[in-house]
C-alpha positions as CSV (number, residue, x, y, z in Angstrom):
1,M,0.0,0.0,0.0
2,A,2.9,2.4,0.8
3,L,4.4,1.7,-2.5
4,I,1.2,2.5,-4.4
5,S,0.8,5.7,-2.4
6,A,4.4,6.7,-3.2
7,L,3.9,6.1,-6.9
8,I,0.7,8.1,-6.9
9,F,2.5,10.9,-5.1
10,V,5.4,10.9,-7.6
11,F,3.0,10.8,-10.5
12,I,1.0,13.8,-9.2
13,C,4.2,15.8,-8.4
14,R,5.9,15.1,-11.8
15,N,2.8,15.8,-13.9
16,F,1.3,18.8,-12.0
17,I,3.9,20.4,-9.7
18,F,7.5,19.9,-10.9
19,A,9.6,18.0,-13.3
20,P,13.3,17.4,-14.1
21,V,14.5,18.7,-17.5
22,K,17.8,18.4,-19.3
23,V,19.1,21.5,-21.1
24,I,20.0,20.7,-24.7
25,G,22.3,23.1,-26.6
26,Q,24.1,26.4,-25.9
27,S,21.3,28.9,-26.3
28,M,21.2,29.8,-22.6
29,Q,25.0,30.0,-22.0
30,P,26.4,31.1,-19.6
31,T,23.3,30.8,-17.4
32,Y,22.8,27.1,-18.3
33,E,25.2,24.9,-20.1
34,N,24.5,22.0,-22.5
35,Q,23.5,18.9,-20.5
36,D,22.7,20.8,-17.3
37,R,19.7,19.4,-15.4
38,V,17.1,21.7,-13.9
39,I,13.9,21.4,-11.9
40,V,10.9,23.0,-13.6
41,S,8.0,24.3,-11.4
42,K,4.6,23.8,-13.1
43,V,2.9,26.2,-10.6
44,G,3.2,29.9,-10.1
45,Q,3.0,33.0,-12.2
46,I,5.6,33.7,-14.9
47,K,7.3,37.1,-14.6
48,H,9.8,39.1,-16.7
49,F,13.2,37.5,-16.8
50,D,12.1,34.1,-15.5
51,T,13.6,31.2,-17.4
52,I,11.0,28.8,-18.7
53,V,10.8,25.5,-20.5
54,F,8.2,25.3,-23.4
55,H,7.3,23.0,-26.2
56,S,8.9,24.1,-29.4
57,P,6.4,25.1,-32.1
58,I,8.7,23.6,-34.8
59,E,10.3,20.5,-33.3
60,K,9.3,17.6,-31.0
61,E,11.4,18.9,-28.1
62,D,11.3,21.4,-25.4
63,Y,13.3,24.7,-25.3
64,I,14.6,26.7,-22.3
65,K,14.6,30.5,-22.7
66,R,14.3,33.7,-20.7
67,V,10.9,35.6,-20.7
68,I,11.5,39.1,-21.9
69,G,7.9,40.1,-22.7
70,L,4.5,39.2,-21.2
71,P,1.1,39.6,-22.9
72,D,0.5,43.2,-24.1
73,D,4.1,44.3,-23.5
74,T,5.9,46.4,-26.1
75,I,9.5,45.1,-26.4
76,E,12.2,47.1,-28.0
77,I,15.9,46.4,-28.3
78,Y,18.0,49.3,-29.6
79,D,21.8,49.3,-29.5
80,D,21.8,46.2,-27.2
81,T,19.6,48.0,-24.7
82,L,16.3,46.4,-23.7
83,Y,13.1,48.5,-23.2
84,I,9.9,47.0,-21.9
85,N,6.9,49.3,-22.3
86,G,9.3,52.2,-22.8
87,E,11.3,51.5,-19.6
88,K,15.0,50.6,-19.8
89,Y,16.1,47.4,-18.2
90,D,19.6,46.0,-17.5
91,E,20.3,42.4,-18.5
92,P,23.2,41.4,-16.2
93,Y,23.1,37.8,-17.6
94,L,24.4,39.1,-20.9
95,Q,27.5,40.8,-19.5
96,E,29.8,37.8,-20.0
97,K,28.9,37.6,-23.7
98,K,29.2,41.3,-24.2
99,K,32.8,41.2,-23.0
100,H,33.7,39.2,-26.1
101,L,32.1,41.5,-28.7
102,L,34.1,43.3,-31.3
103,P,33.7,47.1,-31.6
104,N,30.4,48.0,-33.1
105,Q,29.2,44.4,-32.8
106,R,25.9,43.7,-31.0
107,L,24.4,40.6,-29.3
108,T,20.9,41.4,-30.3
109,E,19.7,43.1,-33.5
110,N,17.4,46.1,-33.1
111,L,13.7,45.1,-32.9
112,K,10.3,46.1,-31.7
113,V,7.5,43.7,-30.9
114,I,4.1,43.9,-29.3
115,V,3.4,40.7,-27.5
116,P,-0.1,39.4,-28.2
117,K,-2.5,38.3,-25.5
118,G,-1.9,34.7,-24.4
119,H,1.8,34.8,-25.6
120,L,5.3,35.4,-24.3
121,F,8.4,36.9,-26.0
122,V,11.4,34.8,-25.1
123,L,15.1,35.1,-25.9
124,G,18.1,32.9,-25.2
125,D,20.9,34.4,-23.1
126,N,23.4,33.3,-25.8
127,R,21.7,35.7,-28.3
128,Q,24.0,35.0,-31.2
129,N,23.3,31.3,-31.0
130,S,19.6,30.9,-30.0
131,M,16.4,29.9,-31.7
132,D,13.9,32.1,-29.9
133,S,11.0,34.5,-30.5
134,R,13.1,36.4,-33.0
135,Q,12.7,33.4,-35.3
136,L,9.7,31.5,-33.8
137,G,7.5,34.4,-33.0
138,C,5.9,34.8,-29.6
139,I,5.3,31.6,-27.7
140,S,1.8,30.6,-26.6
141,E,1.4,30.5,-22.9
142,D,-0.3,27.1,-23.5
143,A,3.1,25.7,-24.7
144,V,4.8,26.5,-21.4
145,V,5.9,23.5,-19.4
146,G,7.0,25.5,-16.4
147,K,9.6,27.8,-14.8
148,A,13.2,26.7,-14.2
149,V,13.7,27.1,-10.5
150,F,16.8,25.1,-9.6
151,R,19.8,23.5,-11.3
152,F,20.5,20.1,-9.7
153,Y,23.3,19.0,-12.0
154,P,26.1,19.8,-12.0
155,V,25.8,20.1,-8.3
156,M,28.6,22.6,-7.7
157,E,27.2,25.2,-10.0
158,N,23.8,25.9,-8.5
159,Y,22.8,29.5,-8.4
C-alpha cells in the first residue's frame, strides 16, 4: 500500500507540480550549459526574466529561454539595450557575452515587438546562438511546461 501511495505521489508531483528537465544546446549560456539538469516548477506565475521551458512550435522537443515580454508588452531592443513598455532594463546575464564582442558588434539586433494576449516573448541568453522569439515568434502560454527554479546537475554550479 505504501508503494502505491508513493507512486501516486510521484505521478502527481511530476505531472502537476514539478519535473526534471535536461538542457540541450548552448542557447542559454552562460546561465545554463548543455546537459545541465534543472527542476521546472509547473505552478506559479511567470514574470519578466524568468527562465521557462516550453514545447517548441517547430520540433518535438522542449526549449529553455528567458521571458522578456509578457502579454500586451511592447518590447524594444535598440543598440543592445532592452526596453519594456518604454522603460529601460539591465540584462546582467548578458555581460559575459558582451565582453567578447568586437567594436560596433551587437548581441541582439534592433527590434520592436508587441506581445499578443496569451503569448510570451522569449530570448536565449546566448543571443548569437539561440532559436527564440526572433525566429519562432511569440510563444503561446499554453506551450509553457514551467519555470526553471533550480539546477540540480552539475551540483557545484547551483545559483
